[in-house]
N, C-alpha and C positions, 0 to 999 in steps of 0.2 A: 702628409700633405699640409697639416697645420704648421709644421716647422718651415716649410718652403714659403708659405704665404707670410709667416713671422719674419723671415729673412728678407723678403722682398719689401716689406713694410719698414723694416729697420734700416734698409738701405736708402729707400726713396721717401718715406713719409715721417717716420717717427724721429724726434730730435736725439741727439747723441747719447746722453746718459740712459735714455729709456729703450734704446734699440737692443742693446745687450739683454737687458732684463726680459723683453718680449721674446727673444730668440730662446732663452733659457727656459722660461715658463712654457712656451710652445713645446719645446722638445721634451720637457717633463711630462707635459699632457699626453704627447704622443706615446711615450714609454708606458705611461699608465693606461692609456687606451688599449695598447696592445696586450698588456697583461690581463686587464679586465675581460676582454674579448676571448683571449685564449682560454682562461678558466670557465667563461660562460659556454663556450663551444664544447667543453669537455664534461658538462654537467650530467649527461645521460649517454649511455653507449646506444648506438644503433642497433636495432633489432632487425635482423634479416633471415630469410628462409622461410620454408613452409611451417615450421614449428610455431612461428609466430601467429599462425591462424588458429591454433588451439585455444579454445575458449571464447572465440568471436562468434558473432551472430551472422548468419546467412539467410537468404530467402530461396525457397525451393521453387525452381523454375516449372516444374511439372511434378507429377506424383513420383514419389520415391517409395517403391515397393519392391524389392529391397534397393534397387538402384535408381539412380536418376542424376539431375544437375541441380546445382545450387549457384547463386550469384553471391560472391563475397567480395567487398571492396571493388567493385566493378569489374571483376573476373568471373568467368564461368568455369566451375570446377565439377568434376564427376564426384558423385556422392553415393554413399551406402548407409543405410539406416536399418536398424533392427526393428523399429516400430514404423508403422505406415505413416506417410507424411503426405498431405495433399498440396496441390499447386498454390503458391503464394504464402504457405506457412513459414513462420521463423523457425529456424533450427539453430542449434549450437554445435560447433565443432568439437568433437571429443578427442579425435586422433587423426593422425595422417599416416596412410599406407601407400608409399609410392606416390602417385598423382591422384589418388582417391582420398576423399575426406570421409571420416567416419562421423556421422552426425546423429543427434538426437533431438526430437522436438523441444523447442524451448519451454513448453508447458510443463515438461517433466521435472 
């Protein structure tokens, strides 16, 4: 886009010797911008899948003894805990078995 603007300026506004300079500089800036943004977008791999939930904190929607539900990142999941958990208590996801999260109270 910057190069296109530079070309239009070079044709209609900027005097003769500086028009070419404007186009070259704009082209180099466009190339540099592409390189920088490409490197910036690769800075970190996207984490996907249920395994990304392990280690995160959730909130119990009801008593979990030994089964119940938790809310994590806006989603409701079935959960299982070896320790009793009361409604509203924070829990930490320890593992995932199918669609059930194995959780433990955050106080442990």
